[in-house]
C-alpha positions as CSV (number, residue, x, y, z in Angstrom):
1,M,-1.8,1.2,4.3
2,S,-1.4,-1.4,1.2
3,A,2.3,-0.5,1.3
4,D,2.8,-1.2,5.1
5,K,0.9,-4.6,4.5
6,S,3.0,-5.6,1.6
7,I,6.4,-4.8,3.5
8,G,5.3,-6.8,6.5
9,Q,4.5,-9.6,4.2
10,S,7.9,-9.4,2.4
11,Y,9.6,-9.5,5.9
12,R,7.6,-12.6,6.7
13,Q,8.7,-14.0,3.7
14,I,12.4,-13.5,4.5
15,Q,12.2,-14.8,7.8
16,Q,10.6,-18.0,6.3
17,E,13.2,-18.3,3.5
18,L,16.0,-17.7,6.1
19,L,14.6,-20.4,8.6
20,N,14.1,-23.0,6.1
21,K,17.9,-22.6,5.1
22,I,19.1,-22.7,8.6
23,L,16.7,-25.9,9.2
24,R,18.0,-27.8,6.0
25,T,21.7,-27.1,7.2
26,I,21.3,-28.3,10.8
27,L,19.0,-31.5,9.4
28,T,21.9,-32.3,6.9
29,S,24.7,-32.0,9.5
30,T,22.5,-33.8,12.4
31,S,21.5,-36.6,9.8
32,V,25.1,-37.2,8.7
33,L,26.3,-37.2,12.5
34,F,23.7,-39.7,13.3
35,V,24.4,-42.2,10.5
36,V,28.1,-42.1,11.4
37,M,27.1,-42.7,15.0
38,L,25.1,-45.8,13.8
39,I,27.7,-47.0,11.9
40,A,30.0,-46.7,15.0
41,L,27.8,-48.5,17.2
42,A,28.8,-51.9,15.3
43,F,32.0,-51.6,17.2
44,P,31.7,-53.0,20.8
45,S,34.2,-50.7,22.1
46,I,32.3,-47.5,21.2
47,R,28.9,-49.1,22.3
48,T,28.7,-47.3,25.8
49,I,25.8,-45.6,27.5
50,P,27.0,-42.0,26.7
51,F,27.5,-42.8,23.0
52,I,24.1,-44.4,22.5
53,I,22.9,-41.3,24.5
54,M,24.4,-39.0,22.0
55,T,22.9,-41.2,18.9
56,L,19.4,-40.9,20.5
57,V,20.1,-37.2,20.9
58,A,21.1,-36.9,17.0
59,F,18.0,-39.1,16.1
60,T,15.6,-36.9,18.1
61,G,17.4,-33.8,16.7
62,V,16.2,-35.1,13.3
63,V,12.7,-35.5,14.3
64,V,12.7,-32.1,16.0
65,I,13.7,-30.4,12.7
66,S,11.2,-32.4,10.7
67,I,8.4,-31.3,12.8
68,S,9.4,-27.9,12.7
69,Q,9.7,-28.2,9.0
70,Y,6.1,-29.7,9.1
71,W,4.8,-26.5,10.7
72,I,6.6,-24.2,8.6
73,R,4.9,-26.0,5.3
74,K,1.7,-25.6,7.3
75,G,2.0,-21.8,7.3
76,Y,3.1,-21.5,10.9
77,P,6.8,-20.5,10.6
78,R,6.8,-18.9,14.2
79,R,5.3,-22.1,15.9
80,G,8.0,-24.2,13.8
81,A,10.9,-21.8,14.9
82,F,10.0,-21.9,18.6
83,F,9.4,-25.4,18.8
84,F,12.9,-26.1,17.1
85,I,14.8,-23.6,19.4
86,M,13.3,-25.0,22.8
87,S,13.6,-28.5,21.8
88,S,17.1,-27.9,20.6
89,I,18.1,-26.3,24.0
90,L,16.8,-29.4,26.1
91,L,18.7,-31.5,23.7
92,G,21.9,-29.5,24.2
93,A,21.3,-29.8,28.0
94,M,21.6,-33.8,27.4
95,L,24.7,-33.3,25.4
96,S,26.0,-31.5,28.2
97,I,25.6,-34.2,30.5
98,V,27.0,-36.9,28.5
99,F,30.2,-34.5,28.0
100,S,30.1,-33.3,31.6
101,I,31.0,-29.9,30.1
102,P,27.9,-27.5,31.6
103,S,29.1,-24.7,29.6
104,F,28.4,-26.5,26.1
105,I,24.6,-25.4,26.8
106,A,25.6,-21.9,26.5
107,L,27.5,-22.5,23.5
108,V,24.1,-24.0,22.1
109,S,21.9,-21.3,23.9
110,I,23.7,-18.4,22.1
111,L,23.5,-20.0,18.7
112,L,19.6,-20.9,19.2
113,I,18.9,-17.2,21.0
114,I,20.5,-15.6,17.8
115,I,18.4,-17.7,15.6
116,S,15.2,-16.8,17.5
117,A,16.0,-13.2,17.5
118,I,16.4,-13.2,13.6
119,L,13.7,-15.4,12.7
120,I,10.7,-15.0,15.2
121,G,11.5,-11.5,16.9
122,F,13.4,-10.1,19.8
123,R,10.6,-10.4,22.1
124,Y,10.6,-14.2,21.6
125,T,14.1,-14.6,23.1
126,I,13.1,-14.5,26.5
127,Y,11.7,-17.9,26.5
128,P,14.8,-19.7,25.1
129,L,16.9,-17.4,27.4
130,M,14.9,-18.3,30.6
131,L,15.1,-22.1,29.5
132,S,18.9,-21.7,29.0
133,I,19.6,-20.3,32.6
134,C,17.2,-22.8,34.3
135,S,19.2,-25.7,32.3
136,S,22.7,-24.0,33.0
137,I,21.9,-23.7,36.8
138,L,20.8,-27.4,37.3
139,L,23.8,-28.9,34.8
140,M,26.0,-27.2,37.0
141,L,24.4,-28.3,40.4
142,A,24.2,-31.9,38.4
143,D,28.0,-31.8,37.8
144,Y,28.9,-30.4,41.1
145,N,27.0,-33.3,43.0
146,Q,27.9,-36.1,40.4
147,W,24.2,-36.9,39.6
148,F,24.9,-38.1,36.0
149,A,28.2,-39.6,36.3
150,A,27.2,-42.9,35.1
151,L,26.1,-41.2,32.0
152,Q,29.2,-39.4,31.2
153,F,31.9,-40.0,29.1
154,D,35.4,-40.9,30.6
155,N,37.3,-37.8,29.9
156,T,40.6,-39.5,30.4
157,T,40.4,-41.7,27.6
158,L,41.5,-40.7,24.0
159,L,38.0,-42.0,22.3
160,S,36.1,-39.5,24.6
161,L,38.3,-36.5,23.6
162,I,38.3,-37.1,19.9
163,I,34.1,-37.3,20.1
164,Q,34.0,-34.3,22.1
165,I,36.3,-32.6,19.5
166,I,34.4,-33.6,16.5
167,V,30.8,-32.6,18.1
168,V,32.2,-29.2,19.2
169,L,34.0,-28.8,15.6
170,S,30.5,-29.6,14.0
171,M,28.7,-27.3,16.3
172,L,31.1,-24.4,15.3
173,I,30.9,-25.0,11.8
174,V,27.1,-25.1,11.8
175,T,27.1,-21.8,13.9
176,A,29.5,-20.3,11.5
177,L,27.1,-21.5,8.5
178,V,24.1,-20.3,10.4
179,I,25.6,-16.8,11.0
180,N,26.8,-16.4,7.3
181,M,23.5,-17.2,5.7
182,A,21.9,-14.9,8.1
183,V,24.4,-12.1,7.6
184,K,23.9,-12.9,3.6
185,R,20.2,-12.6,3.8
186,L,20.3,-9.5,5.8
187,E,22.5,-8.0,3.2
188,E,20.1,-9.0,0.5
189,S,17.3,-7.6,2.5
190,A,18.9,-4.1,3.4
191,N,19.7,-3.9,-0.9
192,E,16.1,-4.8,-1.2
193,A,15.0,-2.1,1.2
194,F,17.2,0.1,-0.7
195,L,16.1,-0.4,-4.1
196,R,12.3,-0.3,-2.9
197,A,13.1,2.8,-1.2
198,R,14.7,4.2,-4.1
199,D,11.7,2.9,-6.6
200,A,9.3,4.8,-4.2
201,E,11.0,7.9,-4.3
202,E,11.3,8.1,-8.0
203,A,7.8,7.3,-8.1
204,R,7.0,10.1,-5.6
205,F,8.9,12.6,-8.0
206,D,7.1,11.1,-10.9
207,Q,3.6,11.5,-9.2
208,I,4.4,15.1,-8.3
209,A,5.4,15.8,-12.0
210,L,2.1,14.1,-13.2
211,N,0.0,16.1,-10.7
212,D,1.7,19.1,-12.0
213,Q,1.1,18.2,-15.4
214,L,-2.7,17.5,-14.7
215,H,-3.1,20.9,-13.0
216,H,-1.5,22.6,-15.9
217,D,-3.8,20.5,-18.1
218,N,-6.7,21.4,-16.2
219,L,-6.1,25.2,-16.3
220,E,-5.7,25.2,-19.9
221,K,-8.8,23.2,-20.4
222,Q,-10.5,25.7,-18.3
223,K,-9.3,28.5,-20.5
224,L,-10.5,26.6,-23.3
225,L,-13.9,26.0,-21.8
226,D,-14.0,29.7,-20.7
227,V,-13.4,30.8,-24.5
228,I,-16.0,28.4,-25.8
229,A,-18.6,29.5,-23.4
230,A,-17.9,33.2,-24.5
231,L,-17.8,32.0,-28.2
232,E,-21.2,30.1,-27.7
233,T,-22.8,33.5,-26.3
234,P,-21.2,36.2,-28.1
235,A,-22.4,39.9,-27.7
236,I,-22.9,41.6,-30.9
237,P,-23.1,45.3,-30.8
238,I,-25.7,47.1,-33.1
239,L,-26.5,50.6,-31.8
240,A,-25.2,52.7,-28.9
241,D,-25.5,50.8,-25.5
242,T,-27.2,47.9,-27.6
243,V,-26.3,44.5,-28.5
244,V,-27.6,41.2,-29.7
245,I,-26.9,38.2,-27.6
246,P,-27.7,34.8,-29.5
247,I,-28.3,31.8,-27.8
248,V,-27.9,28.6,-30.0
249,G,-27.7,24.7,-29.6
250,Y,-28.9,22.7,-26.6
251,V,-29.0,24.8,-23.5
252,S,-29.0,22.8,-20.2
253,D,-29.3,24.2,-16.8
254,D,-25.7,24.6,-16.3
255,R,-25.1,26.1,-19.7
256,L,-28.2,28.7,-19.0
257,E,-26.3,29.6,-15.9
258,K,-23.2,30.2,-17.3
259,I,-25.0,32.1,-20.3
260,Q,-26.6,34.4,-17.4
261,K,-23.5,35.2,-15.9
262,L,-21.7,36.1,-18.9
263,V,-24.7,38.1,-19.9
264,L,-24.7,39.9,-16.5
265,E,-21.2,40.7,-16.4
266,H,-21.2,41.9,-19.6
267,I,-24.2,44.5,-19.2
268,H,-22.4,45.6,-15.9
269,R,-18.9,46.0,-17.6
270,E,-19.9,47.8,-20.7
271,R,-22.9,49.9,-19.1
272,L,-25.4,48.6,-21.6
273,Q,-29.0,50.0,-21.8
274,T,-30.6,47.5,-24.0
275,V,-30.3,43.8,-24.9
276,L,-31.8,41.5,-27.5
277,L,-32.0,38.2,-26.4
278,D,-32.2,35.8,-29.8
279,I,-33.2,32.1,-29.4
280,T,-33.6,31.7,-32.9
281,G,-31.0,28.8,-32.6
282,V,-32.0,27.2,-29.6
283,T,-32.8,23.5,-30.7
284,S,-35.1,22.6,-27.8
285,V,-37.4,24.8,-25.7
286,D,-38.7,23.3,-22.6
287,Q,-40.1,24.2,-19.0
288,S,-36.6,24.1,-17.6
289,F,-35.5,26.6,-20.4
290,A,-38.3,28.7,-20.2
291,Q,-38.1,29.2,-16.4
292,G,-34.4,29.8,-16.9
293,L,-35.2,32.5,-19.6
294,K,-37.5,34.1,-17.3
295,R,-34.9,34.4,-14.5
296,L,-32.2,35.9,-16.8
297,V,-34.7,38.6,-18.1
298,Q,-35.7,39.5,-14.7
299,A,-31.7,39.8,-13.8
300,I,-31.4,42.0,-16.6
301,Y,-34.0,44.4,-15.4
302,V,-32.4,44.4,-12.0
303,L,-29.3,45.9,-13.4
304,G,-31.3,48.6,-15.1
305,A,-31.2,47.6,-18.8
306,K,-34.0,46.8,-21.2
307,V,-34.5,43.5,-22.6
308,F,-36.2,42.1,-25.8
309,L,-36.6,38.8,-26.9
310,T,-36.2,38.1,-30.5
311,G,-36.3,34.7,-32.2
312,I,-39.8,33.5,-31.3
313,Q,-41.4,30.6,-33.3
314,P,-45.1,29.4,-33.3
315,K,-44.1,26.5,-31.5
316,T,-42.1,28.4,-29.0
317,A,-44.9,30.7,-28.3
318,H,-47.2,28.0,-27.8
319,I,-45.1,26.5,-25.1
320,F,-44.8,29.6,-23.2
321,V,-48.2,30.2,-23.3
322,D,-48.9,26.7,-21.9
323,L,-46.6,27.4,-19.2
324,D,-48.3,30.8,-18.5
325,L,-44.9,32.5,-18.7
326,H,-46.0,34.8,-21.8
327,T,-47.2,37.4,-19.4
328,A,-43.6,37.4,-17.6
329,L,-41.5,37.8,-20.5
330,P,-40.5,41.3,-22.3
331,S,-41.3,42.4,-25.8
332,T,-41.1,39.5,-28.2
333,Y,-40.4,39.7,-31.9
334,A,-40.0,36.9,-34.4
335,T,-36.9,38.4,-35.9
336,I,-33.7,40.2,-35.1
337,A,-34.5,42.5,-37.8
338,D,-38.1,43.6,-36.3
339,A,-36.5,44.5,-33.1
340,I,-33.8,46.5,-34.7
341,E,-36.3,48.5,-36.7
342,D,-38.4,49.2,-33.5
343,L,-35.4,50.4,-31.8
344,T,-34.1,52.5,-34.4
345,A,-37.5,54.4,-34.6
346,L,-37.6,54.5,-30.8
347,H,-34.2,56.4,-31.1
348,R,-35.2,58.7,-34.1
349,K,-38.1,59.6,-31.7
350,G,-35.8,60.1,-28.7
């Protein structure tokens, strides 16, 4: 999800950068054209209604671009781009009237629809397309009926021809610049996408390798834990079918469950008959440990083995009595030696 969001933000940044470049290019060319027209108006022979209209169109173009840039700075690039495209189509229609060239609007519309598709998405091209079609139809009707004849250049004069050539060349140059910028930015975007895809693939392989290493480390860790658990609770044989199992250190509930599992598995595997549980090394004897020890003793009985408890200290005995567990426990001894002595005597009698 975060990756998709990052890609979406990156794409919007690319759109905004390209839009700013296009608007700056068009603003520069339109401003230069406007200044040239203002200077040209100083000559009476050029100060005609069509030329004045062209000057006003150039000034309006500068204003439209400035407003569009304002919206972009405010964080609304699509609104700025849409305003620029729709306004530019209307200004192109006015130039078509002045030049008496209805097809001129087609050139403007193609350029603006391309910009619309690149900058604000293909679905937004429907509005510029509809406005372009309507404008073209109205301009062809106007040209056929000579509705705006008084506002048009006299196509028979050399001045009119020169002005039209200059404007058309300007449009073609701007179009070439915009398309070139768009192509270069798309190439940069494709390279960025390729690099990101490569980095993502490398990261995926690194993650797989890391997961494999973690899995291997966890297996090794588990093996070490199993060895440690076995060493913590060794089974020491002392007589035939008899072992001593010393329990040392602090015994938590989890460790007591592991000890019970190891002891019961060892009894079942070795077919033991007698087990001496030595708790001399247990550092803390509480109710939880006493209850767990009682369950272990009962489980050993269920497997058919005898069990003796050694290492009973006075404090431990006092705790067992307070918890009323002494009656549920097996025969108890203060030391392992005492238990072995009794077992040896029993074997002799047997």
